C-alpha positions in Angstrom: 108.4 70.6 84.8 111.9 71.5 85.8 114.2 73.4 83.5 117.7 72.2 82.8 120.8 73.6 84.5 122.2 76.7 82.8 125.9 76.0 83.2 126.7 78.6 85.9 127.3 78.1 89.6 124.7 76.2 91.5 123.6 77.2 95.0 121.4 75.9 97.8 119.3 78.1 100.0 117.8 76.7 103.2 115.1 78.6 104.9 114.8 78.3 108.7 111.4 79.7 109.6 111.8 80.1 113.4 112.2 83.2 115.4 112.2 83.9 119.2 110.1 87.1 118.7 108.7 88.9 115.7 110.4 92.1 114.7 108.0 94.9 113.9 109.4 95.7 110.5 109.8 92.1 109.2 107.5 90.5 106.6 109.6 87.4 106.1 108.0 83.9 106.3 108.8 83.4 110.0 107.0 82.0 113.0 107.4 82.2 116.8 106.9 79.1 119.0 103.7 80.6 120.2 102.3 81.1 116.7 103.2 77.5 115.7 102.0 75.8 118.9 102.4 72.0 118.5 101.9 72.1 114.7 105.6 72.3 113.8 109.0 72.2 115.5 112.7 72.4 114.6 112.7 68.6 114.7 109.8 68.2 112.3 111.2 70.9 110.1 114.6 69.2 109.8 112.9 65.8 109.0 110.9 67.5 106.2 114.0 69.4 104.9 115.8 66.1 104.6 112.9 64.7 102.6 112.7 67.7 100.3 116.5 67.7 99.6 116.3 63.9 98.7 113.4 64.5 96.4 115.0 67.4 94.7 118.3 65.5 94.2 116.3 62.6 92.6 114.4 64.9 90.3 117.5 66.8 89.3 119.2 63.6 88.4 116.6 63.0 85.7 117.6 66.3 83.9 119.7 66.1 80.7 122.6 67.9 82.4 124.3 66.4 85.4 123.6 68.2 88.6 126.5 70.6 89.2 128.5 70.7 92.4 127.1 73.0 95.0 129.2 76.2 94.8 127.4 78.0 97.7 125.0 77.3 100.5 123.1 80.0 102.4 121.1 79.2 105.5 118.7 82.1 106.2 115.5 82.8 108.0 114.1 83.5 110.4 116.8 82.9 112.9 119.0 79.9 111.9 121.1 80.3 115.0 118.1 79.3 117.1 118.9 75.7 115.9 122.2 75.8 117.8 125.5 74.7 116.4 124.5 71.1 116.3 121.3 71.9 114.5 123.1 73.8 111.8 125.6 71.1 111.5 122.7 68.7 110.8 121.4 71.0 108.1 124.8 71.0 106.4 125.0 67.2 106.7 121.5 67.0 105.0 122.7 69.0 102.0 125.9 66.9 101.8 123.9 63.7 101.9 122.2 64.6 98.7 124.5 66.9 96.7 128.2 67.1 96.1 129.8 70.2 97.5 132.6 71.9 95.6 135.9 71.9 97.4 135.8 75.7 97.6 132.1 75.9 98.5 131.0 79.1 100.4 128.8 78.1 103.3 127.0 80.9 105.0 124.5 81.1 107.9 122.6 84.1 109.1 122.7 84.5 112.9 121.2 86.8 115.5 123.8 88.1 117.9 121.8 87.1 121.0 121.6 83.4 120.0 125.3 82.9 119.4 128.3 82.2 121.6 132.0 81.2 121.1 130.9 77.6 121.4 128.3 78.1 118.7 130.8 79.5 116.3 133.4 76.8 117.1 130.8 74.1 116.4 129.6 75.4 113.0 133.2 76.2 111.9 134.1 72.6 112.6 131.0 71.5 110.7 132.1 73.3 107.5 130.5 76.7 107.6 132.8 79.3 106.1 130.9 82.6 106.4 128.7 84.3 109.1 126.1 87.1 108.5 125.0 88.8 111.7 121.9 91.0 112.0 123.2 94.1 113.8 120.8 96.8 112.4 122.0 99.6 114.7 124.3 100.3 117.7 121.8 102.7 119.1 119.5 101.2 121.8 116.5 103.4 121.0 116.7 102.5 117.3 116.8 98.8 118.1 113.7 99.3 120.3 111.8 100.9 117.4 112.7 97.8 115.3 111.8 95.4 118.1 115.3 93.9 118.1 116.1 92.1 121.3 119.9 92.2 121.4 121.9 94.8 123.3 123.8 97.4 121.2 127.2 95.9 121.8 126.3 92.2 121.3 126.6 92.2 117.5 130.2 93.5 117.6 131.1 91.0 120.3 129.6 88.2 118.2 131.5 89.3 115.1 134.8 89.1 117.1 133.8 85.7 118.5 133.2 84.5 114.9 136.6 85.7 113.8 138.3 84.1 116.8 136.6 80.8 115.8 138.4 81.0 112.4 135.8 82.7 110.2 137.6 84.8 107.7 134.4 86.2 106.3 132.0 87.9 108.6 129.2 90.3 107.6 127.2 92.8 109.7 123.8 93.9 108.5 122.7 97.5 109.1 119.3 99.1 108.6 119.2 102.9 108.2 116.4 105.4 108.2 114.5 104.1 111.2 112.2 106.7 112.7 114.1 108.5 115.4 117.5 107.6 114.1 119.9 110.6 114.1 123.1 111.1 112.1 125.0 110.6 115.3 123.3 107.2 115.8 124.3 106.1 112.3 127.9 107.3 113.0 127.9 105.3 116.2 126.7 102.2 114.3 129.4 102.7 111.6 132.1 103.2 114.3 131.0 99.9 115.8 131.0 98.0 112.5 134.5 99.2 111.6 135.8 98.5 115.1 134.5 94.9 114.7 137.0 94.3 111.9 134.5 92.6 109.6 135.2 92.2 105.9 131.6 92.7 104.6 128.8 95.1 105.4 125.2 95.1 104.0 123.2 98.3 104.6 119.5 98.5 103.7 117.1 101.4 104.0 114.1 100.7 106.2 111.1 99.7 104.2 107.7 99.9 105.8 106.1 96.7 104.6 102.3 96.3 104.5 100.9 94.1 107.2 103.7 94.6 109.7 103.5 96.1 113.1 105.7 98.9 112.0 103.3 99.7 109.1 100.4 99.9 111.6 102.3 102.3 113.8 103.2 104.5 110.9 99.5 104.4 109.7 98.3 105.4 113.2 100.7 108.3 113.2 102.8 106.9 116.1 105.9 107.0 114.0 106.9 109.0 110.9 107.4 107.3 107.6 111.1 107.2 106.4 112.0 110.3 104.4 113.5 109.8 101.0 116.0 112.7 101.3 117.1 111.5 104.7 117.6 108.0 103.3 119.7 109.3 100.4 121.9 111.3 102.8 122.3 108.3 105.1 123.3 106.1 102.2 126.0 108.6 101.1 127.2 108.8 104.7 127.5 105.0 104.9 129.3 104.7 101.5 131.8 107.4 102.4 132.7 105.8 105.7 133.0 102.3 104.4 134.9 103.3 101.3 137.4 105.3 103.4 137.9 102.2 105.6 138.7 100.0 102.5 135.3 98.4 101.9 134.2 98.9 98.3 130.6 98.6 97.0 130.0 95.6 94.7 126.2 95.8 94.8 124.2 98.8 95.7 123.6 97.7 99.3 126.7 95.6 99.8 130.4 96.5 100.5 133.3 94.1 100.8 137.0 94.4 101.8 138.1 92.2 98.8 136.7 90.2 96.0 137.0 87.1 98.2 134.9 88.8 100.8 131.9 89.3 98.5 129.0 87.0 99.1 129.2 84.5 96.2 125.8 83.0 97.0 124.0 86.4 96.5 126.1 87.0 93.4 124.6 83.8 92.0 121.1 85.4 92.4 122.2 88.7 90.9 123.9 87.0 88.0 120.9 84.9 87.1 122.3 81.6 88.3 120.5 78.4 89.3 119.6 77.5 92.9 117.5 75.2 95.0 115.5 76.9 97.7 114.6 74.3 100.4 112.3 74.9 103.4 109.0 76.6 103.9 108.3 79.4 101.5 111.7 79.1 99.8 112.0 80.0 96.1 114.0 78.0 93.6 115.2 78.7 90.0 116.7 76.3 87.5 117.0 77.0 83.8 114.3 79.7 83.6 111.8 77.7 85.7 111.0 79.1 89.1 109.0 77.6 91.9 108.1 78.5 95.5 107.3 76.3 98.4 104.3 76.1 100.7 104.8 78.7 103.5 103.5 77.2 106.7 105.9 74.7 108.2 103.3 72.1 109.1 101.7 72.1 105.7 105.1 72.1 104.1 106.0 69.0 106.1 102.8 67.3 105.1 103.4 67.9 101.4 107.0 66.5 101.7 105.6 63.4 103.4 103.1 63.0 100.5 106.1 62.8 98.1 107.2 65.2 95.4 108.5 68.7 95.8 106.5 70.9 98.3 105.9 73.6 95.7 102.9 76.0 96.1 103.4 77.2 92.5 105.6 77.2 89.4 106.3 79.5 86.5 108.4 79.4 83.4 109.9 82.8 82.7 109.2 84.2 79.3 112.1 85.8 77.4 110.7 89.3 78.3 110.6 88.3 82.0 114.1 87.0 81.9 115.3 90.2 80.2 113.5 92.4 82.8 115.1 90.5 85.7 118.5 90.6 84.1 118.4 94.3 83.7 117.0 94.9 87.2 119.7 92.8 88.9 122.8 93.5 86.8 122.4 97.3 86.9 122.8 97.1 90.7 126.2 95.5 90.4 129.5 97.3 90.3 130.5 95.1 87.3 127.4 96.6 85.6 125.1 95.5 82.8 126.7 94.4 79.4 125.5 97.0 76.9 125.2 94.3 74.3 122.4 92.7 76.2 120.1 95.7 75.9 117.5 95.8 73.2 117.4 98.9 70.9 115.0 100.8 73.2 117.2 100.0 76.2 120.3 101.0 74.3 118.8 104.4 73.6 117.7 104.7 77.2 121.2 103.9 78.4 122.5 106.8 76.3 120.1 109.2 78.1 121.0 107.7 81.5 124.6 108.3 80.8 123.9 111.9 79.6 122.0 112.5 82.9 125.1 111.5 84.9 123.4 108.4 86.4 125.7 105.9 84.8 128.9 105.6 82.8 130.4 103.3 80.2 133.0 101.1 81.7 134.3 99.3 78.7 131.3 97.5 77.3 129.3 97.7 80.5 126.8 100.2 81.9 127.8 101.1 85.5 126.0 103.3 87.9 127.6 106.5 89.1 127.5 107.5 92.8 124.4 109.5 92.0 123.0 106.7 90.0 123.2 104.3 92.9 120.8 106.6 94.8 118.4 106.4 91.9 119.0 102.8 90.9 115.3 101.9 90.7 114.7 104.9 88.5 117.5 103.9 86.2 116.0 100.4 85.8 112.6 101.9 85.0 114.2 104.1 82.3 116.0 101.1 80.7 112.9 99.0 80.7 110.2 101.7 79.9 112.1 104.2 77.7 
């Protein structure tokens, strides 16, 4: 049973599950051509995606509140750029065929530098994409090798420049820090490259060793050391100092933007508890406190779409306590902070202790993390939820 729309911005996420190779650290729902064989292809995936979008639009039309205009679209993966410019244009056309896009809609695609070109960016800009997010990870060749990334160190910066030349005002570069073997000088080299690229947004994530990945197996065998928490904290402070000095301000713990317009509105929709449709294998959706997630394997996903109905593997209706927990977890990470009035009495008392410990401050009627608090954001959340 779908929930009704909550009145905030409505987004659409499209999951492209294809990758040329599997990166050793990645635990996303992705597949190489060799893993899929003949069971699924970009063509069969696109046909199923069109079917899912049509079904979702039909079911949303039956809700009491009219389906809002789509404020944001985010095409992620996997490697969406493997579809090519024409394939991504077809994805956007499929969304437009079933939903009304707002005139000011933000339309983002993730891209791997090695599967882009000036022609690629020209094509998707003409199709209506407005924002590019490129997976750079590092400018150091030996760090990329540990991560099993296939692009050369300079390719991400070149791709960012190509995107800007094609007319994209908003370009993001993703960094991963704390990779085994990464030195301070390697991180500095990466930050130099990011700033030289002239992008208006940077995301920086500490390396997480996820169970079941090739990286986790290498760490378990002792081939690579596990990331060190103190090193990760020092690297985060280094990143924040360099980006802030260059005019990019943090607006979420792991995200910096050159202006309010440069912030990723789609991700802000998640962090602000908005509604979104997640289409594609393994994608998650949320509408009005009801969450569902799709079948993961592309072939089984396509089969379910062909049978009619949404290709959901499971559903849940969030309880008030669950919605409160998620609100605290997400809002605390934002520079705008968590409205203090939304905390329960135990959370209010915990907020006073967090402030006294120097981990947060009162900014008007909001609780906002300090610089030190950002390093310990997960701990702040635990204190607010389990005082």
